[in-house]
The first five atom37 places (N, CA, C, CB, O) and aatype in JSON, in Angstrom:
{
  "aatype": [12, 0, 3, 14, 13, 3, 1, 0, 1, 13, 0, 0, 15, 19, 1, 1, 1, 10, 3, 7, 9, 15, 7, 1, 1, 0, 19, 3, 0, 13, 14, 0, 10, 2, 9, 0, 12, 9, 15, 1, 0, 11, 11, 7, 6, 2, 10, 16, 9, 7, 15, 13, 10, 16, 10, 4, 11, 0, 10, 1, 10, 1, 14, 10, 3, 13, 18, 10, 0, 7, 19, 11, 1, 1, 1, 19, 16, 1, 11, 16, 9, 10, 3, 5, 16, 19, 16, 6, 1, 19, 14, 1, 6, 16, 1, 10, 10, 7, 7, 0],
  "atom_mask": [
    [1, 1, 1, 1, 1],
    [1, 1, 1, 1, 1],
    [1, 1, 1, 1, 1],
    [1, 1, 1, 1, 1],
    [1, 1, 1, 1, 1],
    [1, 1, 1, 1, 1],
    [1, 1, 1, 1, 1],
    [1, 1, 1, 1, 1],
    [1, 1, 1, 1, 1],
    [1, 1, 1, 1, 1],
    [1, 1, 1, 1, 1],
    [1, 1, 1, 1, 1],
    [1, 1, 1, 1, 1],
    [1, 1, 1, 1, 1],
    [1, 1, 1, 1, 1],
    [1, 1, 1, 1, 1],
    [1, 1, 1, 1, 1],
    [1, 1, 1, 1, 1],
    [1, 1, 1, 1, 1],
    [1, 1, 1, 0, 1],
    [1, 1, 1, 1, 1],
    [1, 1, 1, 1, 1],
    [1, 1, 1, 0, 1],
    [1, 1, 1, 1, 1],
    [1, 1, 1, 1, 1],
    [1, 1, 1, 1, 1],
    [1, 1, 1, 1, 1],
    [1, 1, 1, 1, 1],
    [1, 1, 1, 1, 1],
    [1, 1, 1, 1, 1],
    [1, 1, 1, 1, 1],
    [1, 1, 1, 1, 1],
    [1, 1, 1, 1, 1],
    [1, 1, 1, 1, 1],
    [1, 1, 1, 1, 1],
    [1, 1, 1, 1, 1],
    [1, 1, 1, 1, 1],
    [1, 1, 1, 1, 1],
    [1, 1, 1, 1, 1],
    [1, 1, 1, 1, 1],
    [1, 1, 1, 1, 1],
    [1, 1, 1, 1, 1],
    [1, 1, 1, 1, 1],
    [1, 1, 1, 0, 1],
    [1, 1, 1, 1, 1],
    [1, 1, 1, 1, 1],
    [1, 1, 1, 1, 1],
    [1, 1, 1, 1, 1],
    [1, 1, 1, 1, 1],
    [1, 1, 1, 0, 1],
    [1, 1, 1, 1, 1],
    [1, 1, 1, 1, 1],
    [1, 1, 1, 1, 1],
    [1, 1, 1, 1, 1],
    [1, 1, 1, 1, 1],
    [1, 1, 1, 1, 1],
    [1, 1, 1, 1, 1],
    [1, 1, 1, 1, 1],
    [1, 1, 1, 1, 1],
    [1, 1, 1, 1, 1],
    [1, 1, 1, 1, 1],
    [1, 1, 1, 1, 1],
    [1, 1, 1, 1, 1],
    [1, 1, 1, 1, 1],
    [1, 1, 1, 1, 1],
    [1, 1, 1, 1, 1],
    [1, 1, 1, 1, 1],
    [1, 1, 1, 1, 1],
    [1, 1, 1, 1, 1],
    [1, 1, 1, 0, 1],
    [1, 1, 1, 1, 1],
    [1, 1, 1, 1, 1],
    [1, 1, 1, 1, 1],
    [1, 1, 1, 1, 1],
    [1, 1, 1, 1, 1],
    [1, 1, 1, 1, 1],
    [1, 1, 1, 1, 1],
    [1, 1, 1, 1, 1],
    [1, 1, 1, 1, 1],
    [1, 1, 1, 1, 1],
    [1, 1, 1, 1, 1],
    [1, 1, 1, 1, 1],
    [1, 1, 1, 1, 1],
    [1, 1, 1, 1, 1],
    [1, 1, 1, 1, 1],
    [1, 1, 1, 1, 1],
    [1, 1, 1, 1, 1],
    [1, 1, 1, 1, 1],
    [1, 1, 1, 1, 1],
    [1, 1, 1, 1, 1],
    [1, 1, 1, 1, 1],
    [1, 1, 1, 1, 1],
    [1, 1, 1, 1, 1],
    [1, 1, 1, 1, 1],
    [1, 1, 1, 1, 1],
    [1, 1, 1, 1, 1],
    [1, 1, 1, 1, 1],
    [1, 1, 1, 0, 1],
    [1, 1, 1, 0, 1],
    [1, 1, 1, 1, 1]
  ],
  "atom_positions": [
    [[-128.68, 97.46, 94.55], [-128.6, 95.97, 94.62], [-129.01, 95.11, 93.45], [-129.39, 95.54, 95.7], [-129.84, 95.62, 92.71]],
    [[-128.46, 93.55, 93.07], [-128.59, 93.03, 92.33], [-130.5, 92.15, 92.61], [-127.16, 92.36, 92.26], [-131.14, 91.96, 93.64]],
    [[-130.69, 91.96, 91.7], [-132.08, 91.28, 91.96], [-131.84, 89.92, 91.15], [-133.54, 92.26, 91.36], [-131.53, 89.93, 89.96]],
    [[-132.05, 88.51, 92.07], [-132.2, 87.32, 91.26], [-133.23, 86.92, 90.36], [-132.16, 86.46, 91.99], [-133.31, 85.82, 89.82]],
    [[-134.2, 88.11, 90.19], [-135.02, 87.78, 89.39], [-135.33, 88.7, 88.03], [-136.01, 87.6, 90.17], [-135.95, 89.76, 87.96]],
    [[-134.52, 87.77, 86.75], [-134.7, 88.06, 85.38], [-135.76, 88.93, 85.01], [-134.87, 86.94, 84.72], [-136.51, 88.33, 84.24]],
    [[-136.23, 90.34, 85.27], [-137.21, 90.92, 84.54], [-137.43, 90.91, 83.38], [-137.25, 91.81, 84.68], [-138.6, 90.83, 83.01]],
    [[-136.25, 91.01, 82.33], [-136.05, 91.2, 81.04], [-136.33, 89.73, 80.37], [-134.62, 91.81, 80.8], [-136.75, 89.56, 79.23]],
    [[-136.09, 89.0, 81.05], [-136.52, 87.59, 80.52], [-137.57, 87.32, 80.67], [-135.98, 86.57, 80.92], [-138.17, 86.98, 79.65]],
    [[-138.12, 87.33, 81.63], [-139.76, 87.22, 81.87], [-140.53, 88.02, 81.12], [-140.22, 87.54, 83.22], [-141.34, 87.47, 80.37]],
    [[-140.47, 89.37, 81.14], [-141.29, 90.51, 79.83], [-141.12, 90.2, 78.68], [-140.83, 92.01, 79.67], [-142.02, 90.46, 77.88]],
    [[-139.85, 89.49, 78.21], [-139.96, 88.93, 77.19], [-140.78, 87.73, 76.64], [-139.04, 88.8, 77.11], [-141.33, 87.55, 75.55]],
    [[-140.7, 87.1, 77.6], [-141.69, 85.36, 77.4], [-142.86, 86.08, 77.75], [-141.36, 83.66, 78.7], [-143.68, 85.82, 76.87]],
    [[-143.38, 86.87, 78.6], [-145.02, 87.43, 78.36], [-145.51, 87.99, 77.29], [-145.43, 88.4, 79.19], [-146.7, 87.89, 76.99]],
    [[-144.47, 88.77, 76.44], [-144.55, 89.49, 75.23], [-144.93, 88.21, 74.17], [-143.04, 90.36, 74.9], [-146.07, 88.0, 73.74]],
    [[-143.89, 87.51, 73.89], [-144.28, 86.48, 73.22], [-145.12, 85.66, 73.15], [-143.79, 86.02, 73.19], [-145.49, 85.13, 72.1]],
    [[-145.66, 85.39, 74.61], [-146.86, 84.66, 74.81], [-148.23, 85.09, 74.11], [-147.05, 84.66, 76.19], [-149.02, 84.45, 73.41]],
    [[-148.23, 86.27, 74.5], [-149.42, 87.41, 74.26], [-149.16, 87.93, 72.85], [-149.36, 88.79, 75.42], [-150.01, 88.67, 72.35]],
    [[-147.86, 87.56, 72.03], [-147.87, 88.37, 70.81], [-149.12, 88.17, 69.79], [-146.59, 88.05, 70.08], [-149.37, 87.02, 69.45]],
    [[-149.88, 89.19, 69.29], [-151.14, 89.21, 68.78], [-152.35, 89.24, 69.33], [0.0, 0.0, 0.0], [-153.33, 89.55, 68.66]],
    [[-152.4, 89.01, 70.23], [-153.35, 88.89, 71.5], [-153.56, 90.11, 72.73], [-152.78, 87.64, 72.24], [-152.97, 90.25, 73.8]],
    [[-154.56, 90.84, 72.16], [-154.66, 92.07, 72.85], [-155.19, 91.92, 74.54], [-155.72, 92.96, 71.94], [-155.89, 91.02, 74.98]],
    [[-154.67, 92.98, 75.24], [-154.77, 92.82, 76.89], [-156.46, 92.15, 77.11], [0.0, 0.0, 0.0], [-156.77, 91.18, 77.79]],
    [[-157.29, 92.94, 76.35], [-158.86, 92.53, 76.67], [-159.18, 90.74, 76.55], [-159.93, 93.42, 75.37], [-159.45, 89.84, 77.35]],
    [[-158.99, 90.84, 75.32], [-158.46, 89.28, 74.97], [-158.31, 88.06, 75.81], [-157.22, 89.35, 74.55], [-159.03, 87.09, 76.05]],
    [[-156.79, 88.57, 76.29], [-155.89, 87.69, 77.33], [-156.92, 87.67, 78.38], [-154.29, 88.37, 77.88], [-157.34, 86.55, 78.63]],
    [[-157.58, 88.92, 79.26], [-158.25, 88.54, 80.44], [-159.56, 87.97, 80.22], [-158.35, 89.61, 81.3], [-160.05, 87.32, 81.15]],
    [[-160.44, 88.16, 78.79], [-161.02, 87.05, 78.56], [-161.05, 85.48, 78.37], [-161.25, 87.34, 78.02], [-161.96, 84.66, 78.46]],
    [[-159.86, 85.37, 78.1], [-159.22, 83.89, 77.95], [-158.87, 83.4, 79.56], [-157.63, 83.94, 76.88], [-159.17, 82.27, 79.95]],
    [[-158.35, 84.18, 80.21], [-157.91, 84.0, 81.81], [-158.24, 84.9, 82.55], [-156.55, 83.9, 82.13], [-157.53, 85.89, 82.77]],
    [[-159.74, 84.65, 83.23], [-160.39, 85.38, 84.14], [-159.85, 85.71, 85.49], [-161.43, 84.82, 84.29], [-160.5, 86.34, 86.32]],
    [[-158.4, 85.18, 85.71], [-157.48, 85.64, 87.09], [-156.63, 86.68, 86.51], [-156.43, 84.33, 87.86], [-156.05, 87.38, 87.34]],
    [[-156.41, 86.94, 85.3], [-155.78, 88.02, 84.93], [-156.11, 89.55, 84.87], [-155.54, 87.72, 83.99], [-157.33, 89.66, 84.75]],
    [[-155.61, 90.54, 84.91], [-156.33, 92.05, 84.42], [-155.36, 92.81, 83.71], [-156.86, 93.08, 85.7], [-154.2, 92.42, 83.74]],
    [[-155.67, 93.91, 83.04], [-154.94, 94.38, 81.82], [-153.54, 95.15, 82.34], [-155.98, 95.46, 80.9], [-152.46, 95.27, 81.76]],
    [[-154.0, 95.65, 83.75], [-153.13, 96.46, 84.27], [-151.69, 95.39, 84.51], [-153.85, 97.18, 85.66], [-150.55, 95.74, 84.21]],
    [[-152.05, 94.11, 85.09], [-151.23, 93.17, 85.17], [-150.24, 92.7, 84.19], [-151.85, 92.39, 85.43], [-149.09, 92.31, 84.38]],
    [[-150.76, 92.79, 83.39], [-150.47, 92.01, 82.17], [-149.52, 92.97, 81.33], [-151.89, 91.58, 81.34], [-148.43, 92.58, 80.93]],
    [[-150.12, 94.56, 81.04], [-149.24, 95.64, 81.25], [-147.87, 95.91, 81.6], [-149.68, 96.12, 81.91], [-146.91, 96.26, 80.92]],
    [[-148.06, 95.58, 83.28], [-146.88, 95.52, 84.0], [-145.66, 94.59, 83.6], [-147.27, 95.2, 85.22], [-144.46, 94.86, 83.5]],
    [[-146.33, 93.45, 83.42], [-145.77, 92.15, 82.95], [-145.0, 92.44, 81.56], [-147.0, 91.01, 82.75], [-143.8, 92.17, 81.56]],
    [[-145.43, 92.84, 80.67], [-145.12, 93.17, 79.24], [-143.86, 94.31, 79.34], [-146.58, 93.81, 78.41], [-142.9, 94.17, 78.59]],
    [[-143.9, 95.34, 80.21], [-142.69, 96.52, 80.56], [-141.67, 95.66, 81.26], [-143.21, 97.97, 81.69], [-140.58, 95.57, 80.7]],
    [[-141.84, 94.93, 82.51], [-140.55, 94.24, 83.09], [-140.66, 95.25, 84.4], [0.0, 0.0, 0.0], [-139.7, 95.63, 85.09]],
    [[-141.96, 95.57, 84.57], [-142.16, 96.54, 85.86], [-142.43, 95.27, 87.06], [-143.77, 97.83, 85.65], [-142.59, 94.06, 86.87]],
    [[-142.41, 96.01, 88.29], [-142.67, 95.31, 89.35], [-144.15, 94.37, 89.4], [-142.57, 96.32, 90.39], [-145.26, 94.73, 88.99]],
    [[-143.81, 93.22, 89.97], [-145.34, 92.74, 89.93], [-145.17, 91.93, 91.62], [-145.81, 91.39, 88.22], [-144.11, 91.55, 92.11]],
    [[-146.44, 91.85, 92.18], [-146.41, 91.2, 93.59], [-146.15, 89.53, 93.16], [-148.06, 91.5, 94.56], [-146.48, 89.22, 92.02]],
    [[-145.72, 88.71, 93.83], [-145.56, 87.32, 94.08], [-146.75, 86.82, 93.42], [-145.45, 86.92, 95.59], [-146.61, 86.08, 92.45]],
    [[-148.03, 87.19, 93.9], [-149.4, 86.75, 93.41], [-149.49, 86.68, 91.79], [0.0, 0.0, 0.0], [-149.78, 85.67, 91.15]],
    [[-149.23, 87.8, 91.34], [-149.4, 88.25, 89.94], [-148.04, 87.47, 88.97], [-149.34, 90.14, 89.95], [-148.04, 87.03, 87.82]],
    [[-147.09, 87.53, 89.91], [-146.19, 86.64, 88.85], [-146.42, 85.07, 89.16], [-144.41, 87.0, 89.03], [-145.91, 84.24, 88.4]],
    [[-147.02, 84.75, 90.01], [-147.36, 83.01, 89.82], [-148.51, 82.86, 88.86], [-147.88, 82.17, 91.36], [-148.55, 82.04, 87.94]],
    [[-149.4, 83.7, 89.16], [-150.74, 83.84, 88.51], [-150.59, 83.73, 86.83], [-151.39, 85.36, 88.98], [-151.19, 82.96, 86.08]],
    [[-149.52, 84.82, 86.47], [-149.54, 84.93, 84.84], [-148.52, 84.01, 84.8], [-149.23, 86.45, 83.98], [-148.22, 84.09, 83.6]],
    [[-147.7, 83.1, 85.32], [-146.92, 82.13, 84.68], [-147.98, 80.82, 84.82], [-145.33, 81.94, 85.45], [-147.75, 79.9, 84.03]],
    [[-148.96, 80.66, 85.6], [-150.0, 79.5, 85.44], [-150.66, 79.6, 84.37], [-150.96, 79.36, 86.44], [-150.79, 78.65, 83.6]],
    [[-151.31, 81.06, 84.11], [-152.21, 81.18, 82.62], [-151.31, 81.25, 81.66], [-153.2, 82.5, 82.4], [-151.66, 81.05, 80.5]],
    [[-150.19, 81.5, 81.95], [-149.08, 81.58, 80.38], [-148.29, 80.26, 79.97], [-147.65, 82.8, 80.59], [-147.77, 80.0, 78.89]],
    [[-148.34, 79.36, 81.34], [-148.07, 78.05, 81.36], [-145.92, 78.22, 81.11], [-149.28, 77.14, 79.84], [-145.16, 77.68, 80.3]],
    [[-145.69, 79.17, 82.23], [-144.77, 79.55, 82.18], [-144.06, 78.97, 83.52], [-144.91, 80.8, 81.9], [-144.7, 79.0, 84.57]],
    [[-142.67, 78.43, 83.49], [-142.1, 77.99, 84.84], [-141.45, 78.93, 85.61], [-141.2, 76.99, 84.71], [-140.35, 79.36, 85.24]],
    [[-142.12, 79.42, 86.93], [-141.21, 80.64, 87.58], [-140.25, 80.16, 87.82], [-141.57, 81.35, 88.76], [-139.57, 81.15, 88.11]],
    [[-139.31, 78.91, 87.98], [-138.37, 79.01, 88.33], [-136.96, 79.5, 87.11], [-138.43, 77.85, 89.01], [-135.75, 79.73, 87.21]],
    [[-138.11, 79.47, 85.9], [-136.94, 79.56, 84.71], [-136.46, 81.32, 84.91], [-137.78, 79.13, 82.76], [-135.4, 81.45, 84.3]],
    [[-136.76, 82.25, 85.35], [-136.37, 83.52, 85.83], [-135.95, 83.93, 86.92], [-137.06, 84.14, 85.73], [-136.18, 85.03, 87.43]],
    [[-135.29, 83.02, 87.35], [-134.19, 82.88, 89.01], [-132.97, 83.07, 88.44], [-134.09, 81.13, 90.04], [-132.51, 82.28, 87.61]],
    [[-132.34, 84.18, 88.85], [-130.79, 83.76, 88.29], [-130.18, 83.35, 89.96], [-129.7, 85.44, 87.29], [-130.23, 84.03, 90.99]],
    [[-129.77, 82.37, 89.8], [-128.79, 81.65, 90.83], [-127.75, 81.83, 91.14], [-128.56, 80.68, 90.7], [-127.24, 81.15, 92.03]],
    [[-127.1, 82.77, 90.56], [-125.72, 83.25, 90.47], [-125.47, 84.39, 91.35], [0.0, 0.0, 0.0], [-124.32, 84.66, 91.72]],
    [[-126.62, 85.13, 91.74], [-126.7, 86.49, 91.9], [-126.79, 86.64, 93.61], [-128.02, 87.11, 91.0], [-127.66, 86.15, 94.32]],
    [[-125.89, 87.26, 93.94], [-125.55, 87.35, 95.72], [-126.64, 88.9, 95.78], [-123.17, 87.7, 96.34], [-126.63, 90.0, 95.21]],
    [[-127.37, 88.31, 96.67], [-128.12, 89.4, 97.61], [-127.46, 89.75, 98.77], [-129.44, 88.97, 98.08], [-126.94, 88.9, 99.49]],
    [[-127.44, 91.53, 99.14], [-126.84, 91.79, 100.28], [-127.54, 91.49, 101.53], [-126.51, 92.99, 100.25], [-128.77, 91.58, 101.6]],
    [[-126.92, 91.19, 102.38], [-127.35, 90.9, 103.66], [-128.17, 91.96, 104.6], [-126.21, 90.54, 104.28], [-127.71, 93.09, 104.74]],
    [[-128.94, 91.72, 105.02], [-129.53, 93.07, 106.11], [-129.8, 92.59, 107.58], [-131.18, 93.78, 105.56], [-130.67, 91.86, 108.05]],
    [[-128.65, 93.31, 108.17], [-128.48, 92.49, 109.55], [-128.42, 94.3, 110.42], [-126.55, 91.07, 109.67], [-128.19, 95.38, 109.87]],
    [[-128.69, 94.04, 111.8], [-128.49, 95.29, 112.71], [-127.75, 96.2, 112.46], [-128.1, 95.08, 113.81], [-128.13, 97.37, 112.45]],
    [[-125.88, 95.61, 112.04], [-125.42, 96.56, 112.17], [-125.38, 97.05, 110.42], [-124.18, 96.36, 113.08], [-124.85, 98.09, 110.04]],
    [[-125.86, 96.35, 109.8], [-125.63, 97.48, 108.4], [-126.93, 98.55, 108.6], [-125.79, 96.51, 106.51], [-126.8, 99.7, 108.18]],
    [[-128.09, 98.16, 109.21], [-129.08, 99.28, 109.33], [-128.79, 100.41, 110.01], [-130.16, 98.91, 109.87], [-129.41, 101.46, 109.82]],
    [[-127.55, 100.26, 111.1], [-127.09, 101.17, 112.06], [-126.06, 101.95, 111.26], [-126.52, 100.47, 113.38], [-125.88, 103.17, 111.32]],
    [[-125.32, 100.97, 110.43], [-124.29, 102.18, 109.78], [-124.87, 103.04, 108.65], [-122.91, 101.5, 109.11], [-124.08, 103.83, 108.15]],
    [[-126.18, 103.0, 108.14], [-126.43, 103.79, 107.36], [-126.28, 105.44, 107.37], [-127.42, 103.41, 107.22], [-126.37, 105.98, 108.47]],
    [[-126.17, 105.84, 106.82], [-125.96, 107.58, 107.3], [-127.49, 108.34, 106.89], [-124.4, 108.54, 106.16], [-128.3, 108.17, 105.97]],
    [[-127.42, 109.33, 108.21], [-128.73, 109.65, 108.71], [-128.37, 111.11, 108.24], [-129.15, 109.31, 110.43], [-127.28, 111.6, 108.51]],
    [[-129.55, 111.91, 107.37], [-129.19, 113.32, 107.68], [-129.46, 113.86, 108.82], [-129.67, 114.12, 106.92], [-130.36, 113.5, 109.57]],
    [[-128.44, 115.06, 109.07], [-128.19, 115.66, 110.23], [-129.6, 116.65, 110.26], [-126.63, 116.43, 110.23], [-130.06, 117.28, 109.31]],
    [[-130.06, 116.59, 111.49], [-131.08, 117.81, 111.75], [-130.86, 119.04, 111.97], [-131.74, 117.67, 112.65], [-130.21, 119.34, 112.97]],
    [[-131.36, 120.03, 111.11], [-130.91, 121.68, 111.03], [-132.08, 122.38, 110.85], [-129.88, 122.12, 109.77], [-132.99, 121.93, 110.15]],
    [[-132.18, 123.81, 111.6], [-133.09, 124.29, 111.45], [-133.49, 124.75, 109.93], [-133.01, 125.09, 112.32], [-132.65, 125.09, 109.09]],
    [[-134.83, 124.72, 109.71], [-135.09, 124.96, 108.0], [-134.91, 126.88, 108.16], [-137.27, 124.2, 107.25], [-134.92, 127.74, 109.04]],
    [[-134.77, 126.77, 106.83], [-134.17, 128.45, 106.55], [-135.74, 129.3, 106.65], [-133.23, 128.73, 104.51], [-135.71, 130.37, 107.27]],
    [[-136.81, 128.94, 106.18], [-137.54, 129.52, 106.23], [-138.09, 129.83, 107.65], [-138.12, 129.1, 105.44], [-139.05, 130.59, 107.75]],
    [[-137.63, 129.37, 108.53], [-138.12, 129.87, 110.13], [-137.34, 131.32, 110.62], [-137.61, 128.51, 111.4], [-137.65, 132.16, 111.47]],
    [[-136.12, 131.19, 109.65], [-135.55, 132.35, 109.91], [-135.63, 133.59, 109.1], [-134.46, 132.08, 110.04], [-134.79, 134.49, 109.17]],
    [[-136.82, 133.61, 108.22], [-136.93, 134.91, 107.49], [-137.96, 135.31, 107.67], [-136.75, 134.98, 106.23], [-138.05, 136.53, 107.48]],
    [[-139.2, 134.62, 108.09], [-140.46, 135.44, 108.39], [-140.63, 135.21, 109.78], [0.0, 0.0, 0.0], [-141.54, 135.97, 110.12]],
    [[-140.24, 134.58, 110.72], [-140.72, 134.9, 112.06], [-141.97, 133.95, 112.36], [0.0, 0.0, 0.0], [-142.32, 133.63, 113.5]],
    [[-142.57, 133.54, 111.2], [-143.66, 132.99, 111.59], [-143.66, 131.51, 111.95], [-144.5, 133.26, 110.68], [-144.7, 130.96, 112.33]]
  ]
}
């Protein structure tokens, strides 16, 4: 499913802002950050909304710059949940072999 958050552009912006600065120096300069958060942001991995907003504030980035307005998300309704496929329950093969 499409994500309305442009992770690649956010990661590139973080890398550009922290170019030439080590993770430890960035944490010293911005105490609200931590090395793991910076590493995940540089790689474009998942962040909590709190971490995302903290990084944006510390690095002076605008959060809405990374929002993709044209992306439609799938609606989750009771019908879509009930229509999901479910694996059929069958006995395990191991129970047939040893009798244990």
